[in-house]
VOTOR-783371 format. One line per field, with one value per residue (C-alpha): residue number from 1; residue in three letters; x, y, z. Coordinates in Angstrom, 1 decimal. Example, Ala and Ser with C-alpha at 12.3 -4.5 7.8 and 13.67 -1.06 7.14 Angstrom:
! residues 2
n: [1; 2]
res: [Ala; Ser]
c1: [12.3; 13.7]
c2: [-4.5; -1.1]
c3: [7.8; 7.1]
***
This chain:
! residues 261
n: [1; 2; 3; 4; 5; 6; 7; 8; 9; 10; 11; 12; 13; 14; 15; 16; 17; 18; 19; 20; 21; 22; 23; 24; 25; 26; 27; 28; 29; 30; 31; 32; 33; 34; 35; 36; 37; 38; 39; 40; 41; 42; 43; 44; 45; 46; 47; 48; 49; 50; 51; 52; 53; 54; 55; 56; 57; 58; 59; 60; 61; 62; 63; 64; 65; 66; 67; 68; 69; 70; 71; 72; 73; 74; 75; 76; 77; 78; 79; 80; 81; 82; 83; 84; 85; 86; 87; 88; 89; 90; 91; 92; 93; 94; 95; 96; 97; 98; 99; 100; 101; 102; 103; 104; 105; 106; 107; 108; 109; 110; 111; 112; 113; 114; 115; 116; 117; 118; 119; 120; 121; 122; 123; 124; 125; 126; 127; 128; 129; 130; 131; 132; 133; 134; 135; 136; 137; 138; 139; 140; 141; 142; 143; 144; 145; 146; 147; 148; 149; 150; 151; 152; 153; 154; 155; 156; 157; 158; 159; 160; 161; 162; 163; 164; 165; 166; 167; 168; 169; 170; 171; 172; 173; 174; 175; 176; 177; 178; 179; 180; 181; 182; 183; 184; 185; 186; 187; 188; 189; 190; 191; 192; 193; 194; 195; 196; 197; 198; 199; 200; 201; 202; 203; 204; 205; 206; 207; 208; 209; 210; 211; 212; 213; 214; 215; 216; 217; 218; 219; 220; 221; 222; 223; 224; 225; 226; 227; 228; 229; 230; 231; 232; 233; 234; 235; 236; 237; 238; 239; 240; 241; 242; 243; 244; 245; 246; 247; 248; 249; 250; 251; 252; 253; 254; 255; 256; 257; 258; 259; 260; 261]
res: [Met; Lys; Lys; Trp; Val; Ala; Leu; Leu; Thr; Val; Leu; Val; Trp; Cys; Trp; Gly; Ile; Ala; Val; Pro; Ala; Ala; Ala; Ala; Gln; Gly; Val; Ser; Glu; Pro; Tyr; His; Phe; Gly; Phe; Lys; Lys; Ser; Lys; Asn; Gly; Gln; Leu; Pro; Ser; Ile; Ala; Glu; Glu; Gly; Phe; Met; Ser; Val; Val; Arg; Lys; His; Gln; Ala; Val; Phe; Leu; Gly; Asp; Thr; Thr; Gln; Lys; Glu; Leu; Tyr; Leu; Thr; Phe; Asp; Asn; Gly; Tyr; Glu; Asn; Gly; Phe; Thr; Ala; Glu; Ile; Leu; Asp; Leu; Leu; Lys; Ala; Lys; Arg; Val; Pro; Ala; Ala; Phe; Phe; Val; Thr; Gly; His; Tyr; Val; Lys; Asp; Gln; Pro; Glu; Leu; Val; Lys; Arg; Met; Ala; Ala; Glu; Gly; His; Val; Val; Gly; Asn; His; Ser; Trp; Ser; His; Pro; Asp; Met; Thr; Arg; Leu; Ser; Ser; Ala; Gln; Ile; Lys; Asp; Glu; Leu; Glu; Lys; Val; Arg; Leu; Ala; Val; Ala; Glu; Leu; Thr; Gly; Arg; Gln; Glu; Met; Pro; Phe; Leu; Arg; Pro; Pro; Arg; Gly; Ile; Phe; Gly; Asp; Arg; Met; Leu; Ala; Ala; Cys; Arg; Glu; Tyr; Gly; Tyr; Thr; Asn; Val; Phe; Trp; Ser; Val; Ala; Tyr; Lys; Asp; Trp; Asp; Val; Lys; Gln; Gln; Lys; Gly; Ala; Asp; Phe; Ala; Tyr; Asn; Ser; Val; Met; Gly; Gln; Leu; His; Pro; Gly; Ala; Val; Met; Leu; Leu; His; Ser; Val; Ser; Ser; Asp; Asn; Ala; Arg; Ala; Leu; Gly; Arg; Ile; Ile; Asp; Asp; Ala; Arg; Lys; Gln; Gly; Tyr; Glu; Phe; Lys; Ser; Leu; His; Gln; Met; Leu; Val; Lys; Ser; Tyr; Arg]
c1: [98.0; 97.7; 100.4; 102.6; 102.2; 102.8; 106.0; 107.2; 106.5; 108.6; 111.4; 111.2; 111.3; 114.2; 116.5; 115.6; 114.6; 112.9; 109.7; 107.3; 103.9; 102.3; 104.3; 103.4; 99.7; 100.1; 99.5; 101.9; 103.8; 102.9; 104.8; 105.8; 105.6; 109.2; 111.7; 114.8; 113.7; 113.7; 116.6; 117.1; 113.6; 114.3; 111.6; 112.2; 113.0; 109.4; 109.3; 112.4; 111.0; 110.0; 106.3; 105.6; 104.0; 101.4; 100.9; 100.3; 98.1; 95.6; 95.9; 97.1; 98.6; 101.6; 102.2; 100.2; 101.5; 105.3; 105.6; 103.8; 104.7; 101.7; 101.5; 98.9; 98.8; 97.6; 97.5; 96.8; 94.6; 94.6; 94.0; 93.7; 96.7; 95.3; 96.7; 94.1; 91.9; 95.1; 95.9; 92.4; 92.6; 95.8; 94.5; 91.4; 93.3; 95.8; 93.1; 94.9; 93.1; 94.1; 93.1; 92.5; 92.6; 90.7; 90.2; 87.2; 88.7; 89.1; 85.6; 84.2; 86.4; 86.5; 83.1; 83.2; 86.6; 85.5; 82.5; 84.6; 87.0; 84.2; 82.5; 85.6; 86.1; 88.8; 88.8; 87.9; 89.7; 89.4; 92.2; 90.2; 88.3; 90.9; 94.2; 95.1; 97.5; 94.9; 97.1; 96.1; 92.4; 89.9; 88.1; 85.0; 87.0; 88.5; 85.1; 83.9; 86.9; 86.2; 82.4; 82.2; 84.3; 82.4; 79.1; 80.2; 81.6; 78.5; 76.3; 78.4; 78.9; 76.2; 78.9; 78.0; 81.1; 84.5; 86.8; 90.2; 91.9; 95.3; 96.4; 97.3; 101.2; 101.6; 101.3; 99.7; 99.5; 98.1; 95.0; 94.3; 94.6; 92.4; 89.7; 89.9; 89.7; 86.6; 84.9; 85.5; 88.5; 91.8; 94.7; 96.7; 100.3; 102.9; 106.1; 107.1; 107.2; 109.5; 109.3; 106.8; 104.4; 106.4; 105.1; 108.0; 110.6; 109.5; 112.6; 111.2; 109.5; 112.8; 113.3; 109.9; 110.3; 113.7; 112.5; 109.6; 111.0; 114.2; 111.9; 109.6; 109.3; 106.7; 103.5; 104.4; 101.9; 102.9; 102.2; 102.1; 100.6; 98.4; 99.7; 103.0; 103.4; 106.4; 104.2; 101.6; 104.2; 106.1; 103.1; 102.5; 106.1; 106.0; 103.0; 104.2; 107.8; 106.4; 104.3; 107.3; 109.0; 106.0; 104.2; 100.4; 98.4; 95.6; 92.9; 93.2; 90.1; 92.2; 94.7; 94.1; 97.6; 99.4; 103.1; 105.1; 108.3]
c2: [79.0; 75.4; 74.2; 77.1; 76.3; 72.5; 73.3; 75.7; 73.0; 70.5; 73.0; 73.7; 69.9; 69.2; 72.1; 73.5; 76.9; 78.9; 80.5; 82.4; 80.8; 84.1; 83.9; 80.3; 81.3; 84.2; 86.8; 89.7; 89.5; 91.7; 94.9; 96.1; 100.0; 100.9; 103.6; 105.4; 108.1; 111.9; 113.8; 117.6; 118.4; 116.5; 114.1; 110.4; 107.8; 106.7; 108.0; 106.0; 102.7; 99.9; 99.9; 103.5; 102.6; 100.5; 103.2; 105.8; 103.5; 103.3; 106.8; 105.8; 108.7; 109.1; 113.0; 116.2; 119.3; 119.1; 122.8; 123.6; 123.2; 121.0; 117.8; 115.1; 113.3; 109.7; 106.8; 103.2; 101.7; 98.0; 97.8; 100.1; 100.5; 103.3; 106.3; 107.2; 109.3; 111.2; 111.7; 112.9; 115.4; 116.8; 117.1; 118.9; 121.3; 122.1; 122.1; 119.5; 117.2; 113.6; 110.3; 107.1; 103.9; 101.3; 97.6; 95.5; 94.6; 98.3; 99.1; 96.4; 97.0; 100.8; 102.1; 105.2; 106.2; 105.7; 107.8; 110.5; 110.5; 111.2; 113.7; 115.7; 116.1; 113.4; 111.0; 107.5; 105.3; 101.7; 99.4; 96.2; 94.0; 91.3; 93.0; 90.3; 90.5; 91.6; 90.6; 87.0; 87.7; 87.5; 90.6; 89.4; 88.7; 92.2; 93.8; 91.9; 93.0; 96.6; 96.7; 95.1; 98.0; 100.7; 99.4; 99.0; 102.5; 104.0; 102.4; 104.1; 107.5; 107.9; 108.5; 106.3; 107.3; 106.0; 107.1; 106.2; 103.0; 101.9; 98.4; 96.3; 96.2; 98.3; 95.2; 95.8; 94.7; 95.7; 93.5; 94.5; 98.2; 97.9; 96.1; 98.8; 101.7; 99.9; 99.8; 103.6; 103.8; 105.9; 103.9; 106.1; 105.2; 107.5; 109.5; 109.7; 106.6; 104.8; 101.6; 102.7; 99.7; 97.4; 98.2; 96.2; 98.3; 101.8; 104.1; 107.3; 110.5; 112.0; 109.1; 109.5; 113.2; 112.9; 110.1; 112.1; 115.6; 114.3; 113.2; 116.2; 117.5; 119.4; 117.5; 114.7; 112.0; 110.9; 107.4; 106.8; 104.0; 105.0; 102.1; 103.8; 105.4; 107.3; 108.9; 109.9; 111.7; 113.4; 114.4; 117.7; 118.8; 117.4; 119.5; 122.7; 122.5; 121.6; 124.7; 126.7; 125.5; 126.9; 123.6; 123.4; 120.3; 119.4; 116.7; 114.1; 115.7; 118.8; 116.9; 118.4; 118.0; 114.7; 114.8; 111.8; 113.7]
c3: [64.2; 65.6; 63.2; 64.2; 67.9; 67.3; 65.4; 68.2; 70.8; 68.8; 68.6; 72.3; 73.2; 70.8; 71.3; 74.8; 73.4; 76.1; 74.8; 76.9; 77.2; 76.0; 72.8; 72.2; 72.5; 70.1; 72.9; 73.4; 76.6; 79.6; 80.3; 83.7; 84.0; 85.1; 84.2; 85.4; 87.8; 87.4; 88.7; 88.9; 87.6; 84.3; 83.0; 83.8; 81.0; 80.3; 76.8; 76.0; 77.3; 74.9; 76.0; 75.0; 71.6; 73.5; 76.1; 73.3; 71.2; 74.1; 75.4; 78.9; 80.9; 83.2; 82.7; 82.7; 81.0; 81.1; 80.3; 83.6; 87.2; 87.9; 90.1; 90.3; 93.6; 93.5; 96.1; 95.7; 98.3; 98.4; 102.1; 105.1; 107.5; 109.6; 107.8; 105.1; 107.5; 108.5; 104.8; 104.0; 107.1; 105.6; 102.0; 103.3; 105.4; 102.6; 99.9; 97.7; 95.3; 95.0; 93.4; 95.4; 93.5; 95.4; 95.3; 96.1; 99.5; 100.3; 99.2; 101.3; 104.4; 104.4; 103.1; 105.3; 104.0; 100.4; 100.9; 102.5; 99.5; 97.2; 99.5; 99.8; 96.1; 95.4; 92.5; 93.5; 90.8; 90.0; 91.0; 90.2; 92.5; 93.4; 92.4; 89.7; 86.8; 84.3; 81.2; 82.2; 82.1; 79.3; 78.2; 79.9; 83.2; 83.0; 82.6; 85.7; 87.8; 86.9; 86.9; 90.4; 91.9; 89.9; 91.1; 94.7; 94.7; 93.1; 95.7; 98.5; 96.8; 94.2; 91.6; 88.6; 86.4; 87.2; 84.4; 85.7; 86.3; 87.6; 86.6; 89.6; 90.1; 87.0; 84.8; 81.4; 77.8; 74.4; 74.7; 78.4; 77.8; 74.7; 76.9; 79.6; 77.0; 75.4; 78.9; 79.2; 81.3; 81.0; 82.5; 84.8; 85.4; 87.1; 86.7; 90.4; 92.7; 95.2; 97.2; 99.7; 100.0; 102.2; 105.6; 107.2; 105.4; 106.4; 106.7; 108.1; 107.1; 105.9; 103.5; 102.1; 101.8; 100.0; 97.7; 96.4; 96.3; 94.5; 91.6; 91.1; 87.6; 85.7; 85.0; 87.4; 88.4; 91.9; 93.0; 96.8; 98.9; 101.7; 103.8; 104.4; 107.7; 106.1; 103.5; 106.0; 108.2; 105.2; 103.1; 104.7; 104.1; 100.6; 99.7; 101.4; 99.9; 96.4; 96.5; 97.6; 94.4; 92.4; 91.8; 91.8; 92.7; 90.3; 89.9; 87.2; 85.8; 85.1; 83.0; 79.6; 78.1; 77.9; 77.0; 75.8; 75.4]
***
């Protein structure tokens, strides 16, 4: 291996060949979970993307049963922007289960909201302690990032098990997924999303509503960010109108069928 890396370094120096650092170290490059969005109720292009073999290999999920009109509502909670309590009120009133993927910062900053998520029956998932690109971490560092969140949430809620993980920024790789799987996690990606995380670029409740409803499809895992004022204002209408279309909201614990079609 050392001889190969040395030879590669010489070639780069002599010929100006651009070689990713990960390749030079014999490590697979990271993937970013991206795809062409769903239209007209059809599945998005995820199954056609180049990273699918890695996703399959490590049994990561992004869909439920695509033969059923079921939806999985998930939120990423990196920090609090004043809307999560309102979202929880709405979910409680409409009896909708959700998953909240929390970071270390969120757990430390908003312990009462984390306790409320658990008490009201929602999944509290792991979003890592410090929100790093975990493909750049060693297996030991990955374990530390995840275990710190699990232990902190367990101390607050009494829940010792934390089976679900969402990789920060949707960045993943073969080694990283393998390590997470070894530590007992199912990585949860998504099949419905839009650019909702930029709090300086909120475009109104109608924009959020149309962005989400235009992508709905059977088995969808919906990714929203709780920092978005647009999401908080549109969520009730999204839930009501999705149900009018025959969709049922389910918990990740109910995800029994995983389709890669």
